[in-house]
PQR file with spaces between the fields and no chain letter, atoms N, CA, C, O and H, PARSE charges and radii, in Angstrom:
ATOM       1  N    ALA     1      -9.856   -8.910   -3.431 -0.4000 1.5000
ATOM       2  CA   ALA     1     -10.371   -8.412   -4.672 -0.0000 2.0000
ATOM       3  C    ALA     1     -10.925   -7.034   -4.550  0.5500 1.7000
ATOM       4  O    ALA     1     -11.041   -6.325   -5.550 -0.5500 1.4000
ATOM       5  N    ALA     2     -11.277   -6.624   -3.346 -0.4000 1.5000
ATOM       6  CA   ALA     2     -11.885   -5.366   -3.144 -0.0000 2.0000
ATOM       7  C    ALA     2     -10.893   -4.174   -3.439  0.5500 1.7000
ATOM       8  O    ALA     2     -11.320   -3.035   -3.629 -0.5500 1.4000
ATOM       9  H    ALA     2     -11.183   -7.200   -2.534  0.4000 1.0000
ATOM      10  N    VAL     3      -9.626   -4.470   -3.466 -0.4000 1.5000
ATOM      11  CA   VAL     3      -8.673   -3.360   -3.734 -0.0000 2.0000
ATOM      12  C    VAL     3      -8.313   -3.186   -5.221  0.5500 1.7000
ATOM      13  O    VAL     3      -7.695   -2.195   -5.608 -0.5500 1.4000
ATOM      14  H    VAL     3      -9.279   -5.395   -3.312  0.4000 1.0000
ATOM      15  N    VAL     4      -8.721   -4.190   -6.061 -0.4000 1.5000
ATOM      16  CA   VAL     4      -8.409   -4.052   -7.498 -0.0000 2.0000
ATOM      17  C    VAL     4      -9.021   -2.756   -8.109  0.5500 1.7000
ATOM      18  O    VAL     4     -10.214   -2.497   -7.953 -0.5500 1.4000
ATOM      19  H    VAL     4      -9.223   -4.995   -5.747  0.4000 1.0000
ATOM      20  N    GLY     5      -8.242   -2.009   -8.754 -0.4000 1.5000
ATOM      21  CA   GLY     5      -8.727   -0.703   -9.331 -0.0000 2.0000
ATOM      22  C    GLY     5      -8.668    0.416   -8.435  0.5500 1.7000
ATOM      23  O    GLY     5      -9.006    1.531   -8.832 -0.5500 1.4000
ATOM      24  H    GLY     5      -7.273   -2.219   -8.880  0.4000 1.0000
ATOM      25  N    ARG     6      -8.244    0.208   -7.186 -0.4000 1.5000
ATOM      26  CA   ARG     6      -8.213    1.327   -6.214 -0.0000 2.0000
ATOM      27  C    ARG     6      -6.733    1.789   -5.983  0.5500 1.7000
ATOM      28  O    ARG     6      -5.790    1.006   -6.096 -0.5500 1.4000
ATOM      29  H    ARG     6      -7.969   -0.698   -6.863  0.4000 1.0000
ATOM      30  N    PRO     7      -6.593    3.070   -5.663 -0.5600 1.5000
ATOM      31  CA   PRO     7      -5.340    3.570   -5.319  0.2800 2.0000
ATOM      32  C    PRO     7      -4.925    3.190   -3.878  0.5500 1.7000
ATOM      33  O    PRO     7      -5.760    3.331   -2.984 -0.5500 1.4000
ATOM      34  N    VAL     8      -3.760    2.743   -3.608 -0.4000 1.5000
ATOM      35  CA   VAL     8      -3.286    2.295   -2.295 -0.0000 2.0000
ATOM      36  C    VAL     8      -1.795    2.754   -1.987  0.5500 1.7000
ATOM      37  O    VAL     8      -1.040    3.132   -2.883 -0.5500 1.4000
ATOM      38  H    VAL     8      -3.082    2.627   -4.334  0.4000 1.0000
ATOM      39  N    ARG     9      -1.471    2.698   -0.792 -0.4000 1.5000
ATOM      40  CA   ARG     9      -0.071    2.872   -0.279 -0.0000 2.0000
ATOM      41  C    ARG     9       0.276    1.586    0.504  0.5500 1.7000
ATOM      42  O    ARG     9      -0.560    0.996    1.189 -0.5500 1.4000
ATOM      43  H    ARG     9      -2.085    2.391   -0.064  0.4000 1.0000
ATOM      44  N    ILE    10       1.546    1.191    0.364 -0.4000 1.5000
ATOM      45  CA   ILE    10       2.036    0.058    1.054 -0.0000 2.0000
ATOM      46  C    ILE    10       3.282    0.516    1.896  0.5500 1.7000
ATOM      47  O    ILE    10       4.225    1.091    1.352 -0.5500 1.4000
ATOM      48  H    ILE    10       2.225    1.671   -0.193  0.4000 1.0000
ATOM      49  N    TRP    11       3.256    0.255    3.176 -0.4000 1.5000
ATOM      50  CA   TRP    11       4.383    0.609    4.038 -0.0000 2.0000
ATOM      51  C    TRP    11       5.076   -0.697    4.519  0.5500 1.7000
ATOM      52  O    TRP    11       4.477   -1.771    4.583 -0.5500 1.4000
ATOM      53  H    TRP    11       2.490   -0.213    3.617  0.4000 1.0000
ATOM      54  N    ARG    12       6.361   -0.529    4.847 -0.4000 1.5000
ATOM      55  CA   ARG    12       7.129   -1.555    5.433 -0.0000 2.0000
ATOM      56  C    ARG    12       6.534   -1.978    6.786  0.5500 1.7000
ATOM      57  O    ARG    12       6.088   -1.126    7.555 -0.5500 1.4000
ATOM      58  H    ARG    12       6.848    0.344    4.795  0.4000 1.0000
ATOM      59  N    GLU    13       6.524   -3.276    7.077 -0.4000 1.5000
ATOM      60  CA   GLU    13       5.939   -3.823    8.271 -0.0000 2.0000
ATOM      61  C    GLU    13       6.752   -3.348    9.457  0.5500 1.7000
ATOM      62  O    GLU    13       7.952   -3.619    9.492 -0.5500 1.4000
ATOM      63  H    GLU    13       6.886   -3.967    6.452  0.4000 1.0000
ATOM      64  N    THR    14       6.164   -2.639   10.458 -0.4000 1.5000
ATOM      65  CA   THR    14       6.912   -2.280   11.636 -0.0000 2.0000
ATOM      66  C    THR    14       6.029   -2.588   12.812  0.5500 1.7000
ATOM      67  O    THR    14       4.848   -2.885   12.634 -0.5500 1.4000
ATOM      68  H    THR    14       5.189   -2.419   10.430  0.4000 1.0000
ATOM      69  N    GLU    15       6.580   -2.524   14.041 -0.4000 1.5000
ATOM      70  CA   GLU    15       5.820   -2.688   15.251 -0.0000 2.0000
ATOM      71  C    GLU    15       4.881   -1.595   15.449  0.5500 1.7000
ATOM      72  O    GLU    15       3.763   -1.795   15.924 -0.5500 1.4000
ATOM      73  H    GLU    15       7.540   -2.283   14.186  0.4000 1.0000
ATOM      74  N    ASP    16       5.329   -0.360   15.075 -0.4000 1.5000
ATOM      75  CA   ASP    16       4.354    0.782   15.336 -0.0000 2.0000
ATOM      76  C    ASP    16       3.809    1.189   13.918  0.5500 1.7000
ATOM      77  O    ASP    16       4.536    1.604   13.015 -0.5500 1.4000
ATOM      78  H    ASP    16       6.237   -0.198   14.689  0.4000 1.0000
ATOM      79  N    SER    17       2.458    1.026   13.826 -0.4000 1.5000
ATOM      80  CA   SER    17       1.864    1.363   12.586 -0.0000 2.0000
ATOM      81  C    SER    17       0.957    2.547   12.801  0.5500 1.7000
ATOM      82  O    SER    17       0.011    2.734   12.035 -0.5500 1.4000
ATOM      83  H    SER    17       1.868    0.688   14.559  0.4000 1.0000
ATOM      84  N    SER    18       1.206    3.355   13.812 -0.4000 1.5000
ATOM      85  CA   SER    18       0.330    4.463   14.031 -0.0000 2.0000
ATOM      86  C    SER    18       0.476    5.571   12.945  0.5500 1.7000
ATOM      87  O    SER    18       1.516    5.621   12.289 -0.5500 1.4000
ATOM      88  H    SER    18       1.975    3.203   14.434  0.4000 1.0000
ATOM      89  N    ALA    19      -0.439    6.378   12.756 -0.4000 1.5000
ATOM      90  CA   ALA    19      -0.315    7.419   11.730 -0.0000 2.0000
ATOM      91  C    ALA    19       0.856    8.321   12.049  0.5500 1.7000
ATOM      92  O    ALA    19       1.517    8.749   11.102 -0.5500 1.4000
ATOM      93  H    ALA    19      -1.284    6.337   13.289  0.4000 1.0000
ATOM      94  N    ASP    20       1.175    8.646   13.266 -0.4000 1.5000
ATOM      95  CA   ASP    20       2.197    9.543   13.595 -0.0000 2.0000
ATOM      96  C    ASP    20       3.559    8.928   13.132  0.5500 1.7000
ATOM      97  O    ASP    20       4.421    9.619   12.588 -0.5500 1.4000
ATOM      98  H    ASP    20       0.639    8.298   14.035  0.4000 1.0000
ATOM      99  N    HIS    21       3.708    7.568   13.381 -0.4000 1.5000
ATOM     100  CA   HIS    21       4.931    6.876   12.949 -0.0000 2.0000
ATOM     101  C    HIS    21       4.989    6.904   11.409  0.5500 1.7000
ATOM     102  O    HIS    21       6.049    7.213   10.864 -0.5500 1.4000
ATOM     103  H    HIS    21       3.008    7.007   13.822  0.4000 1.0000
ATOM     104  N    LEU    22       3.889    6.593   10.679 -0.4000 1.5000
ATOM     105  CA   LEU    22       3.898    6.512    9.223 -0.0000 2.0000
ATOM     106  C    LEU    22       4.178    7.804    8.566  0.5500 1.7000
ATOM     107  O    LEU    22       4.718    7.849    7.461 -0.5500 1.4000
ATOM     108  H    LEU    22       3.029    6.342   11.122  0.4000 1.0000
ATOM     109  N    ARG    23       3.799    8.923    9.264 -0.4000 1.5000
ATOM     110  CA   ARG    23       4.057   10.234    8.617 -0.0000 2.0000
ATOM     111  C    ARG    23       5.588   10.525    8.464  0.5500 1.7000
ATOM     112  O    ARG    23       5.995   11.367    7.664 -0.5500 1.4000
ATOM     113  H    ARG    23       3.361    8.887   10.162  0.4000 1.0000
ATOM     114  N    GLY    24       6.377    9.829    9.227 -0.4000 1.5000
ATOM     115  CA   GLY    24       7.863    9.942    9.232 -0.0000 2.0000
ATOM     116  C    GLY    24       8.624    9.148    8.258  0.5500 1.7000
ATOM     117  O    GLY    24       9.828    9.336    8.080 -0.5500 1.4000
ATOM     118  H    GLY    24       6.046    9.145    9.877  0.4000 1.0000
ATOM     119  N    ILE    25       7.889    8.194    7.576 -0.4000 1.5000
ATOM     120  CA   ILE    25       8.564    7.253    6.675 -0.0000 2.0000
ATOM     121  C    ILE    25       7.753    7.193    5.397  0.5500 1.7000
ATOM     122  O    ILE    25       6.522    7.171    5.429 -0.5500 1.4000
ATOM     123  H    ILE    25       6.911    8.041    7.720  0.4000 1.0000
ATOM     124  N    PRO    26       8.467    7.168    4.248 -0.5600 1.5000
ATOM     125  CA   PRO    26       7.765    7.057    2.961  0.2800 2.0000
ATOM     126  C    PRO    26       7.225    5.629    2.785  0.5500 1.7000
ATOM     127  O    PRO    26       7.779    4.681    3.341 -0.5500 1.4000
ATOM     128  N    PRO    27       6.148    5.483    2.015 -0.5600 1.5000
ATOM     129  CA   PRO    27       5.620    4.243    1.666  0.2800 2.0000
ATOM     130  C    PRO    27       6.578    3.403    0.771  0.5500 1.7000
ATOM     131  O    PRO    27       7.320    3.982   -0.024 -0.5500 1.4000
ATOM     132  N    LEU    28       6.574    2.077    0.886 -0.4000 1.5000
ATOM     133  CA   LEU    28       7.408    1.288   -0.032 -0.0000 2.0000
ATOM     134  C    LEU    28       6.872    1.451   -1.439  0.5500 1.7000
ATOM     135  O    LEU    28       7.654    1.468   -2.390 -0.5500 1.4000
ATOM     136  H    LEU    28       5.972    1.607    1.532  0.4000 1.0000
ATOM     137  N    ALA    29       5.580    1.569   -1.600 -0.4000 1.5000
ATOM     138  CA   ALA    29       4.996    1.642   -2.961 -0.0000 2.0000
ATOM     139  C    ALA    29       3.631    2.359   -2.850  0.5500 1.7000
ATOM     140  O    ALA    29       2.968    2.338   -1.813 -0.5500 1.4000
ATOM     141  H    ALA    29       4.946    1.555   -0.828  0.4000 1.0000
ATOM     142  N    ARG    30       3.271    2.957   -3.914 -0.4000 1.5000
ATOM     143  CA   ARG    30       1.930    3.499   -4.005 -0.0000 2.0000
ATOM     144  C    ARG    30       1.511    3.482   -5.495  0.5500 1.7000
ATOM     145  O    ARG    30       2.315    3.602   -6.420 -0.5500 1.4000
ATOM     146  H    ARG    30       3.809    2.974   -4.757  0.4000 1.0000
ATOM     147  N    GLY    31       0.178    3.321   -5.639 -0.4000 1.5000
ATOM     148  CA   GLY    31      -0.429    3.246   -6.976 -0.0000 2.0000
ATOM     149  C    GLY    31      -1.696    2.544   -6.931  0.5500 1.7000
ATOM     150  O    GLY    31      -2.198    2.181   -5.868 -0.5500 1.4000
ATOM     151  H    GLY    31      -0.475    3.223   -4.888  0.4000 1.0000
ATOM     152  N    VAL    32      -2.271    2.329   -8.172 -0.4000 1.5000
ATOM     153  CA   VAL    32      -3.464    1.645   -8.399 -0.0000 2.0000
ATOM     154  C    VAL    32      -3.271    0.098   -8.542  0.5500 1.7000
ATOM     155  O    VAL    32      -2.448   -0.350   -9.341 -0.5500 1.4000
ATOM     156  H    VAL    32      -1.863    2.624   -9.036  0.4000 1.0000
ATOM     157  N    VAL    33      -3.995   -0.656   -7.805 -0.4000 1.5000
ATOM     158  CA   VAL    33      -3.882   -2.092   -7.855 -0.0000 2.0000
ATOM     159  C    VAL    33      -4.450   -2.618   -9.163  0.5500 1.7000
ATOM     160  O    VAL    33      -5.630   -2.449   -9.471 -0.5500 1.4000
ATOM     161  H    VAL    33      -4.663   -0.292   -7.156  0.4000 1.0000
ATOM     162  N    LYS    34      -3.573   -3.259   -9.918 -0.4000 1.5000
ATOM     163  CA   LYS    34      -4.012   -3.860  -11.216 -0.0000 2.0000
ATOM     164  C    LYS    34      -4.568   -5.235  -11.084  0.5500 1.7000
ATOM     165  O    LYS    34      -5.411   -5.660  -11.874 -0.5500 1.4000
ATOM     166  H    LYS    34      -2.615   -3.397   -9.668  0.4000 1.0000
ATOM     167  N    GLY    35      -4.091   -5.949  -10.067 -0.4000 1.5000
ATOM     168  CA   GLY    35      -4.519   -7.312   -9.845 -0.0000 2.0000
ATOM     169  C    GLY    35      -3.795   -7.940   -8.675  0.5500 1.7000
ATOM     170  O    GLY    35      -2.927   -7.329   -8.052 -0.5500 1.4000
ATOM     171  H    GLY    35      -3.406   -5.604   -9.425  0.4000 1.0000
ATOM     172  N    ILE    36      -4.180   -9.193   -8.386 -0.4000 1.5000
ATOM     173  CA   ILE    36      -3.708   -9.993   -7.293 -0.0000 2.0000
ATOM     174  C    ILE    36      -3.250  -11.240   -7.946  0.5500 1.7000
ATOM     175  O    ILE    36      -3.987  -11.907   -8.672 -0.5500 1.4000
ATOM     176  H    ILE    36      -4.886   -9.689   -8.892  0.4000 1.0000
ATOM     177  N    ALA    37      -1.920  -11.571   -7.655 -0.4000 1.5000
ATOM     178  CA   ALA    37      -1.280  -12.709   -8.207 -0.0000 2.0000
ATOM     179  C    ALA    37      -1.662  -13.992   -7.463  0.5500 1.7000
ATOM     180  O    ALA    37      -2.223  -13.914   -6.370 -0.5500 1.4000
ATOM     181  H    ALA    37      -1.321  -11.029   -7.065  0.4000 1.0000
ATOM     182  N    ASP    38      -1.372  -15.167   -8.025 -0.4000 1.5000
ATOM     183  CA   ASP    38      -1.746  -16.402   -7.447 -0.0000 2.0000
ATOM     184  C    ASP    38      -1.146  -16.499   -6.011  0.5500 1.7000
ATOM     185  O    ASP    38      -1.783  -17.111   -5.153 -0.5500 1.4000
ATOM     186  H    ASP    38      -0.916  -15.231   -8.913  0.4000 1.0000
ATOM     187  N    ASP    39       0.005  -15.947   -5.722 -0.4000 1.5000
ATOM     188  CA   ASP    39       0.627  -15.949   -4.422 -0.0000 2.0000
ATOM     189  C    ASP    39       0.155  -14.896   -3.478  0.5500 1.7000
ATOM     190  O    ASP    39       0.677  -14.726   -2.377 -0.5500 1.4000
ATOM     191  H    ASP    39       0.523  -15.450   -6.418  0.4000 1.0000
ATOM     192  N    LEU    40      -0.838  -14.198   -3.929 -0.4000 1.5000
ATOM     193  CA   LEU    40      -1.613  -13.084   -3.198 -0.0000 2.0000
ATOM     194  C    LEU    40      -0.743  -11.774   -3.129  0.5500 1.7000
ATOM     195  O    LEU    40      -1.043  -10.860   -2.362 -0.5500 1.4000
ATOM     196  H    LEU    40      -1.263  -14.336   -4.824  0.4000 1.0000
ATOM     197  N    SER    41       0.367  -11.722   -3.979 -0.4000 1.5000
ATOM     198  CA   SER    41       1.028  -10.436   -3.999 -0.0000 2.0000
ATOM     199  C    SER    41       0.196   -9.465   -4.872  0.5500 1.7000
ATOM     200  O    SER    41      -0.634   -9.856   -5.693 -0.5500 1.4000
ATOM     201  H    SER    41       0.611  -12.464   -4.602  0.4000 1.0000
ATOM     202  N    LEU    42       0.479   -8.207   -4.633 -0.4000 1.5000
ATOM     203  CA   LEU    42      -0.347   -7.125   -5.335 -0.0000 2.0000
ATOM     204  C    LEU    42       0.471   -6.580   -6.572  0.5500 1.7000
ATOM     205  O    LEU    42       1.669   -6.303   -6.509 -0.5500 1.4000
ATOM     206  H    LEU    42       1.153   -7.889   -3.966  0.4000 1.0000
ATOM     207  N    ILE    43      -0.243   -6.468   -7.610 -0.4000 1.5000
ATOM     208  CA   ILE    43       0.354   -5.929   -8.773 -0.0000 2.0000
ATOM     209  C    ILE    43      -0.187   -4.452   -9.018  0.5500 1.7000
ATOM     210  O    ILE    43      -1.366   -4.225   -9.288 -0.5500 1.4000
ATOM     211  H    ILE    43      -1.216   -6.693   -7.662  0.4000 1.0000
ATOM     212  N    LEU    44       0.743   -3.517   -8.904 -0.4000 1.5000
ATOM     213  CA   LEU    44       0.453   -2.088   -9.012 -0.0000 2.0000
ATOM     214  C    LEU    44       0.863   -1.586  -10.379  0.5500 1.7000
ATOM     215  O    LEU    44       1.897   -1.960  -10.932 -0.5500 1.4000
ATOM     216  H    LEU    44       1.702   -3.702   -8.684  0.4000 1.0000
ATOM     217  N    GLU    45       0.011   -0.725  -10.898 -0.4000 1.5000
ATOM     218  CA   GLU    45       0.334   -0.035  -12.099 -0.0000 2.0000
ATOM     219  C    GLU    45       1.635    0.716  -11.950  0.5500 1.7000
ATOM     220  O    GLU    45       1.881    1.293  -10.890 -0.5500 1.4000
ATOM     221  H    GLU    45      -0.829   -0.421  -10.449  0.4000 1.0000
ATOM     222  N    ASP    46       2.462    0.733  -12.942 -0.4000 1.5000
ATOM     223  CA   ASP    46       3.733    1.415  -12.963 -0.0000 2.0000
ATOM     224  C    ASP    46       4.685    1.018  -11.855  0.5500 1.7000
ATOM     225  O    ASP    46       5.529    1.822  -11.459 -0.5500 1.4000
ATOM     226  H    ASP    46       2.263    0.264  -13.803  0.4000 1.0000
ATOM     227  N    HIS    47       4.579   -0.163  -11.357 -0.4000 1.5000
ATOM     228  CA   HIS    47       5.530   -0.672  -10.316 -0.0000 2.0000
ATOM     229  C    HIS    47       6.179   -1.877  -11.001  0.5500 1.7000
ATOM     230  O    HIS    47       5.479   -2.696  -11.597 -0.5500 1.4000
ATOM     231  H    HIS    47       3.894   -0.816  -11.678  0.4000 1.0000
ATOM     232  N    PRO    48       7.519   -1.996  -10.923 -0.5600 1.5000
ATOM     233  CA   PRO    48       8.197   -3.063  -11.654  0.2800 2.0000
ATOM     234  C    PRO    48       8.013   -4.499  -11.260  0.5500 1.7000
ATOM     235  O    PRO    48       8.102   -5.423  -12.069 -0.5500 1.4000
ATOM     236  N    GLU    49       7.745   -4.652   -9.944 -0.4000 1.5000
ATOM     237  CA   GLU    49       7.550   -5.975   -9.393 -0.0000 2.0000
ATOM     238  C    GLU    49       6.369   -6.086   -8.491  0.5500 1.7000
ATOM     239  O    GLU    49       5.963   -5.073   -7.921 -0.5500 1.4000
ATOM     240  H    GLU    49       7.672   -3.901   -9.287  0.4000 1.0000
ATOM     241  N    PRO    50       5.759   -7.292   -8.311 -0.5600 1.5000
ATOM     242  CA   PRO    50       4.627   -7.498   -7.378  0.2800 2.0000
ATOM     243  C    PRO    50       5.029   -7.214   -6.017  0.5500 1.7000
ATOM     244  O    PRO    50       6.166   -7.504   -5.643 -0.5500 1.4000
ATOM     245  N    ILE    51       4.130   -6.635   -5.196 -0.4000 1.5000
ATOM     246  CA   ILE    51       4.444   -6.359   -3.809 -0.0000 2.0000
ATOM     247  C    ILE    51       4.048   -7.594   -3.010  0.5500 1.7000
ATOM     248  O    ILE    51       2.899   -8.030   -3.078 -0.5500 1.4000
ATOM     249  H    ILE    51       3.207   -6.400   -5.499  0.4000 1.0000
ATOM     250  N    THR    52       4.990   -8.166   -2.251 -0.4000 1.5000
ATOM     251  CA   THR    52       4.758   -9.343   -1.502 -0.0000 2.0000
ATOM     252  C    THR    52       4.666   -9.206    0.029  0.5500 1.7000
ATOM     253  O    THR    52       4.246  -10.108    0.755 -0.5500 1.4000
ATOM     254  H    THR    52       5.924   -7.811   -2.197  0.4000 1.0000
ATOM     255  N    ARG    53       5.091   -8.008    0.458 -0.4000 1.5000
ATOM     256  CA   ARG    53       5.099   -7.809    1.920 -0.0000 2.0000
ATOM     257  C    ARG    53       4.732   -6.330    2.208  0.5500 1.7000
ATOM     258  O    ARG    53       4.993   -5.438    1.401 -0.5500 1.4000
ATOM     259  H    ARG    53       5.432   -7.276   -0.132  0.4000 1.0000
ATOM     260  N    GLY    54       4.134   -6.117    3.356 -0.4000 1.5000
ATOM     261  CA   GLY    54       3.875   -4.753    3.768 -0.0000 2.0000
ATOM     262  C    GLY    54       2.548   -4.537    4.309  0.5500 1.7000
ATOM     263  O    GLY    54       1.731   -5.458    4.298 -0.5500 1.4000
ATOM     264  H    GLY    54       3.922   -6.842    4.011  0.4000 1.0000
ATOM     265  N    ARG    55       2.256   -3.360    4.796 -0.4000 1.5000
ATOM     266  CA   ARG    55       0.963   -2.995    5.358 -0.0000 2.0000
ATOM     267  C    ARG    55       0.208   -2.101    4.254  0.5500 1.7000
ATOM     268  O    ARG    55       0.697   -1.070    3.791 -0.5500 1.4000
ATOM     269  H    ARG    55       2.920   -2.612    4.805  0.4000 1.0000
ATOM     270  N    LEU    56      -0.962   -2.591    3.915 -0.4000 1.5000
ATOM     271  CA   LEU    56      -1.763   -1.949    2.960 -0.0000 2.0000
ATOM     272  C    LEU    56      -2.702   -0.897    3.467  0.5500 1.7000
ATOM     273  O    LEU    56      -3.392   -1.187    4.444 -0.5500 1.4000
ATOM     274  H    LEU    56      -1.359   -3.428    4.291  0.4000 1.0000
ATOM     275  N    ALA    57      -2.818    0.341    2.899 -0.4000 1.5000
ATOM     276  CA   ALA    57      -3.808    1.306    3.226 -0.0000 2.0000
ATOM     277  C    ALA    57      -4.340    1.926    1.985  0.5500 1.7000
ATOM     278  O    ALA    57      -3.607    2.223    1.042 -0.5500 1.4000
ATOM     279  H    ALA    57      -2.257    0.576    2.105  0.4000 1.0000
ATOM     280  N    GLY    58      -5.666    2.123    1.997 -0.4000 1.5000
ATOM     281  CA   GLY    58      -6.277    2.885    0.888 -0.0000 2.0000
ATOM     282  C    GLY    58      -5.838    4.300    0.781  0.5500 1.7000
ATOM     283  O    GLY    58      -5.521    4.901    1.807 -0.5500 1.4000
ATOM     284  H    GLY    58      -6.262    1.881    2.763  0.4000 1.0000
ATOM     285  N    GLU    59      -5.795    4.888   -0.401 -0.4000 1.5000
ATOM     286  CA   GLU    59      -5.288    6.256   -0.562 -0.0000 2.0000
ATOM     287  C    GLU    59      -6.237    7.167    0.104  0.5500 1.7000
ATOM     288  O    GLU    59      -5.773    8.171    0.645 -0.5500 1.4000
ATOM     289  H    GLU    59      -6.052    4.399   -1.235  0.4000 1.0000
ATOM     290  N    GLU    60      -7.529    6.942    0.134 -0.4000 1.5000
ATOM     291  CA   GLU    60      -8.517    7.825    0.823 -0.0000 2.0000
ATOM     292  C    GLU    60      -8.259    7.866    2.316  0.5500 1.7000
ATOM     293  O    GLU    60      -8.237    8.925    2.943 -0.5500 1.4000
ATOM     294  H    GLU    60      -7.906    6.126   -0.306  0.4000 1.0000
ATOM     295  N    ALA    61      -8.068    6.691    2.854 -0.4000 1.5000
ATOM     296  CA   ALA    61      -7.723    6.617    4.380 -0.0000 2.0000
ATOM     297  C    ALA    61      -6.490    7.344    4.656  0.5500 1.7000
ATOM     298  O    ALA    61      -6.435    8.064    5.653 -0.5500 1.4000
ATOM     299  H    ALA    61      -8.086    5.830    2.345  0.4000 1.0000
ATOM     300  N    CYS    62      -5.490    7.226    3.865 -0.4000 1.5000
ATOM     301  CA   CYS    62      -4.243    7.936    4.063 -0.0000 2.0000
ATOM     302  C    CYS    62      -4.388    9.465    4.079  0.5500 1.7000
ATOM     303  O    CYS    62      -3.850   10.182    4.923 -0.5500 1.4000
ATOM     304  H    CYS    62      -5.534    6.641    3.055  0.4000 1.0000
ATOM     305  N    LYS    63      -5.146    9.892    3.093 -0.4000 1.5000
ATOM     306  CA   LYS    63      -5.359   11.337    3.041 -0.0000 2.0000
ATOM     307  C    LYS    63      -6.234   11.840    4.248  0.5500 1.7000
ATOM     308  O    LYS    63      -6.044   12.944    4.760 -0.5500 1.4000
ATOM     309  H    LYS    63      -5.582    9.310    2.407  0.4000 1.0000
ATOM     310  N    SER    64      -7.098   11.058    4.624 -0.4000 1.5000
ATOM     311  CA   SER    64      -7.914   11.483    5.838 -0.0000 2.0000
ATOM     312  C    SER    64      -7.126   11.515    7.098  0.5500 1.7000
ATOM     313  O    SER    64      -7.521   12.210    8.035 -0.5500 1.4000
ATOM     314  H    SER    64      -7.252   10.162    4.208  0.4000 1.0000
ATOM     315  N    LEU    65      -6.015   10.795    7.186 -0.4000 1.5000
ATOM     316  CA   LEU    65      -5.183   10.748    8.333 -0.0000 2.0000
ATOM     317  C    LEU    65      -3.936   11.713    8.143  0.5500 1.7000
ATOM     318  O    LEU    65      -3.049   11.789    8.992 -0.5500 1.4000
ATOM     319  H    LEU    65      -5.695   10.231    6.425  0.4000 1.0000
ATOM     320  N    GLY    66      -3.937   12.382    7.063 -0.4000 1.5000
ATOM     321  CA   GLY    66      -2.851   13.320    6.833 -0.0000 2.0000
ATOM     322  C    GLY    66      -1.461   12.647    6.406  0.5500 1.7000
ATOM     323  O    GLY    66      -0.378   13.189    6.626 -0.5500 1.4000
ATOM     324  H    GLY    66      -4.658   12.320    6.373  0.4000 1.0000
ATOM     325  N    LEU    67      -1.593   11.523    5.830 -0.4000 1.5000
ATOM     326  CA   LEU    67      -0.359   10.808    5.418 -0.0000 2.0000
ATOM     327  C    LEU    67       0.064   11.171    4.011  0.5500 1.7000
ATOM     328  O    LEU    67       1.071   10.663    3.518 -0.5500 1.4000
ATOM     329  H    LEU    67      -2.472   11.083    5.651  0.4000 1.0000
């Protein structure tokens, strides 16, 4: 619930989740979290479907890492 109302980015799950690796691939989705569904998927503003898989990172953390 701490992410509701916050801007986030979600990347595909990979073995390498280093900032260097993530700089080379676009996120699967990004936007403000509107809610969390019963199955724990994330509902993002302006995203057509709930996000059910991936690695979540806050927008502020992404910016501080140069992503």
